[in-house]
C-alpha positions as CSV (number, residue, x, y, z in Angstrom):
1,M,-62.9,81.1,-80.2
2,A,-61.0,84.3,-79.5
3,A,-59.2,84.1,-82.9
4,R,-62.5,83.7,-84.7
5,N,-64.0,86.7,-82.9
6,R,-61.2,89.0,-84.1
7,Y,-63.2,89.5,-87.3
8,S,-66.4,91.4,-87.6
9,L,-69.8,89.9,-88.6
10,S,-69.5,91.6,-92.0
11,Q,-66.1,90.0,-92.6
12,H,-67.6,86.5,-91.7
13,V,-70.6,87.2,-94.0
14,Y,-68.2,88.2,-96.9
15,A,-66.0,85.2,-96.4
16,W,-69.0,82.8,-96.5
17,L,-70.5,84.5,-99.5
18,V,-67.2,83.9,-101.3
19,H,-67.3,80.2,-100.2
20,A,-70.9,80.1,-101.4
21,F,-69.8,81.5,-104.7
22,T,-67.3,78.7,-105.1
23,M,-69.9,76.1,-104.0
24,S,-72.2,77.3,-106.8
25,G,-69.9,75.4,-109.1
26,V,-71.6,72.2,-107.9
27,L,-74.9,73.6,-109.2
28,W,-73.4,74.5,-112.6
29,A,-71.9,71.0,-112.7
30,L,-75.3,69.4,-112.0
31,L,-76.9,71.5,-114.7
32,A,-74.2,70.5,-117.1
33,L,-74.7,66.9,-116.2
34,A,-78.4,67.2,-116.8
35,A,-77.8,68.8,-120.2
36,L,-75.3,66.0,-121.0
37,N,-77.9,63.4,-120.2
38,Q,-80.4,65.2,-122.5
39,G,-78.0,65.4,-125.4
40,D,-78.0,69.2,-125.1
41,I,-74.4,69.9,-126.1
42,K,-74.8,73.7,-126.1
43,G,-76.3,73.4,-122.6
44,V,-73.3,71.4,-121.4
45,W,-70.8,74.0,-122.4
46,L,-73.0,76.9,-121.3
47,W,-73.0,75.6,-117.7
48,L,-69.4,74.5,-117.8
49,G,-68.6,78.0,-119.1
50,V,-70.4,79.6,-116.2
51,A,-68.4,77.3,-113.9
52,L,-65.2,78.4,-115.6
53,I,-66.1,82.1,-114.9
54,V,-66.8,81.3,-111.3
55,D,-63.5,79.4,-111.0
56,G,-61.6,82.4,-112.6
57,L,-63.0,84.8,-110.1
58,D,-63.3,83.0,-106.8
59,G,-59.6,82.8,-106.0
60,T,-59.3,86.6,-106.2
61,L,-62.4,87.1,-104.1
62,A,-61.1,84.6,-101.5
63,R,-57.8,86.4,-101.2
64,H,-59.6,89.7,-100.9
65,A,-62.0,88.3,-98.2
66,R,-59.1,86.7,-96.4
67,V,-61.2,83.5,-96.0
68,K,-58.3,81.5,-94.7
69,E,-58.0,83.9,-91.7
70,V,-61.6,84.6,-91.2
71,V,-62.9,81.0,-91.4
72,P,-59.7,79.0,-90.8
73,W,-61.6,75.7,-90.1
74,F,-63.2,75.6,-93.5
75,D,-60.7,74.8,-96.3
76,G,-61.6,76.7,-99.4
77,V,-58.7,75.1,-101.3
78,V,-60.3,71.7,-100.9
79,L,-63.7,73.1,-101.8
80,D,-62.2,74.5,-105.0
81,L,-60.5,71.2,-105.9
82,V,-63.8,69.3,-105.4
83,V,-65.7,71.6,-107.7
84,D,-62.8,71.7,-110.2
85,Y,-62.7,68.0,-110.4
86,L,-66.3,67.9,-111.4
87,T,-66.2,70.7,-113.9
88,W,-62.7,70.4,-115.3
89,T,-62.4,66.6,-115.4
90,F,-65.3,64.4,-114.6
91,I,-68.1,65.9,-116.7
92,P,-65.7,66.7,-119.6
93,A,-64.5,63.0,-119.4
94,A,-68.2,61.9,-119.7
95,F,-68.6,64.3,-122.6
96,I,-65.7,62.8,-124.4
97,A,-67.0,59.3,-123.8
98,L,-70.4,60.2,-125.3
99,Y,-69.7,62.9,-128.0
100,V,-66.1,62.6,-129.1
101,N,-65.0,59.9,-131.5
102,V,-62.7,57.7,-129.5
103,G,-63.4,54.4,-131.2
104,G,-67.0,53.6,-130.0
105,E,-68.0,51.4,-127.1
106,P,-66.5,50.3,-124.8
107,W,-63.6,52.6,-125.6
108,G,-65.4,55.7,-124.5
109,F,-65.6,54.4,-120.9
110,V,-61.9,53.3,-121.0
111,W,-60.6,56.7,-122.1
112,A,-62.9,58.5,-119.6
113,A,-61.5,56.3,-116.9
114,I,-58.0,57.1,-117.9
115,I,-58.8,60.8,-117.9
116,C,-60.4,60.6,-114.4
117,L,-57.6,58.5,-112.9
118,S,-54.7,60.4,-114.3
119,S,-56.3,63.7,-113.1
120,M,-56.0,62.4,-109.5
121,F,-52.3,63.0,-109.8
122,C,-52.9,66.6,-110.5
123,F,-55.5,67.3,-107.9
124,C,-53.6,65.4,-105.2
125,N,-50.2,66.9,-106.0
126,T,-49.1,69.2,-103.2
127,G,-46.6,70.7,-105.7
128,M,-49.1,71.4,-108.4
129,K,-48.1,75.0,-108.7
130,S,-44.6,76.5,-109.0
131,A,-43.4,79.5,-106.9
132,D,-44.3,81.8,-109.7
133,N,-47.9,80.3,-110.0
134,Y,-47.5,78.1,-113.1
135,F,-49.1,74.7,-113.0
136,V,-46.6,71.9,-112.8
137,G,-47.8,69.0,-115.0
138,F,-50.9,69.0,-117.1
139,P,-53.5,70.7,-114.9
140,A,-56.4,68.3,-115.7
141,A,-57.9,70.9,-118.1
142,W,-60.0,68.3,-119.8
143,N,-62.9,70.8,-120.4
144,I,-60.5,72.5,-122.8
145,V,-59.5,69.2,-124.4
146,A,-63.0,68.0,-124.7
147,V,-64.5,71.1,-126.4
148,S,-61.5,71.4,-128.7
149,L,-61.8,67.8,-129.9
150,W,-65.5,68.2,-130.4
151,L,-65.1,71.5,-132.4
152,L,-62.3,70.1,-134.6
153,Q,-64.1,66.8,-135.3
154,T,-60.8,65.0,-135.5
155,P,-60.6,61.3,-136.1
156,A,-60.5,58.7,-133.4
157,W,-56.8,58.0,-133.7
158,A,-56.0,61.7,-133.2
159,N,-58.4,62.1,-130.3
160,V,-57.0,59.0,-128.5
161,T,-53.4,60.3,-129.1
162,V,-54.3,63.7,-127.5
163,I,-55.9,62.0,-124.6
164,L,-52.9,59.7,-124.0
165,I,-50.4,62.6,-124.3
166,C,-52.3,64.8,-121.9
167,A,-52.7,61.9,-119.4
168,V,-48.9,61.2,-119.5
169,L,-48.2,65.0,-119.1
170,S,-49.9,64.8,-115.8
171,F,-46.8,63.1,-114.5
172,I,-44.2,65.3,-116.3
173,P,-43.2,68.6,-114.7
174,W,-43.9,70.8,-117.7
175,K,-45.1,74.2,-116.7
176,Y,-48.6,75.5,-117.8
177,L,-49.7,79.1,-117.6
178,H,-52.3,80.2,-115.0
179,P,-53.4,83.4,-116.7
180,F,-54.9,85.0,-113.6
181,R,-52.0,84.2,-111.2
182,V,-48.8,84.5,-113.3
183,K,-47.6,88.1,-113.1
184,E,-45.3,88.0,-116.1
185,L,-47.2,89.3,-119.2
186,M,-50.4,89.0,-117.3
187,P,-52.4,91.5,-119.5
188,F,-51.5,89.6,-122.6
189,N,-52.2,86.2,-121.0
190,I,-55.6,87.3,-119.8
191,I,-56.5,88.8,-123.3
192,S,-55.4,85.6,-125.0
193,V,-57.4,83.3,-122.7
194,T,-60.4,85.6,-122.9
195,L,-60.3,85.6,-126.7
196,W,-60.0,81.8,-126.8
197,I,-63.0,81.4,-124.4
198,A,-65.1,83.9,-126.4
199,V,-64.4,82.3,-129.8
200,T,-65.0,78.8,-128.3
201,G,-68.4,79.9,-126.9
202,W,-69.2,81.4,-130.3
203,A,-68.2,78.2,-132.1
204,V,-70.4,76.1,-129.8
205,A,-73.4,78.4,-130.2
206,A,-72.9,78.4,-134.0
207,D,-72.4,74.7,-134.3
208,R,-68.8,75.2,-135.4
209,E,-69.8,77.5,-138.3
210,L,-67.3,80.3,-137.9
211,P,-65.5,82.6,-140.4
212,L,-61.8,81.8,-141.0
213,W,-60.6,84.8,-139.1
214,A,-62.3,83.7,-136.0
215,Y,-60.6,80.3,-136.1
216,L,-57.3,82.1,-136.7
217,V,-57.9,84.1,-133.5
218,W,-58.8,80.8,-131.7
219,W,-55.6,79.1,-132.8
220,G,-53.5,82.2,-132.2
221,S,-54.7,82.7,-128.7
222,A,-54.1,79.0,-127.9
223,A,-50.6,79.2,-129.4
224,W,-49.8,82.2,-127.1
225,V,-50.7,80.2,-124.0
226,I,-48.8,77.1,-125.2
227,G,-45.8,79.2,-126.2
228,V,-45.6,81.1,-122.9
229,S,-45.8,77.7,-121.0
230,A,-43.1,76.2,-123.2
231,I,-40.8,79.2,-122.7
232,R,-41.2,79.1,-119.0
233,T,-40.5,75.3,-118.9
234,V,-37.3,75.6,-121.0
235,R,-36.1,78.7,-119.2
236,G,-36.6,76.9,-115.8
237,R,-34.6,73.9,-117.0
238,I,-31.8,76.1,-118.3
239,L,-31.6,78.0,-115.0
240,A,-31.7,74.7,-113.0
241,S,-28.8,73.3,-115.0
242,D,-26.5,76.4,-114.5
């Protein structure tokens, strides 16, 4: 009790407000699920987009509020993982099953199950981040996969191939950029991710009808993130072999 009383009431309120901010992800997930049930594709990605913004901010707020120290008995990391599983994996998997061409029934359920099960190896991996804050193994970013496949309207064989590759990459220690935690090239990383999200939102709102230059920005920003991740992976392996 003494350790808890070291912090002021305002510090406790701030810490719990940050936890409440993270918890709001469950509400956005429920709204996305309701939109999914109603066939409102724009609504699905609107609410998952809000959840993505919350997820991008809550870590910084938690560190600023020192939530681990102020409320040590309430694990914000576990809370974040629960919300992330809903918004990054479960609902996107359901979206893929319903709105992405993966071969029709019952294959939609099969691929959704593979997505959900393979993602367990990300969320339960105690070494899911490297010392320099890269994700180790595919970080269960199925919301990115789902919206990309829907926007591109690729055929079933291509969609299934992408799903299988990403599921397998969950078990392979390839490094993936965390734009808000990796310090190297951080301004460029954040700009690239922000551009990708902005163009994606525009594409969803416009039913995929974008000018060529917008899609070039979309592909270019994605190539930056993939390229930075690949360079970090190769560089790490070279250093490890020396």
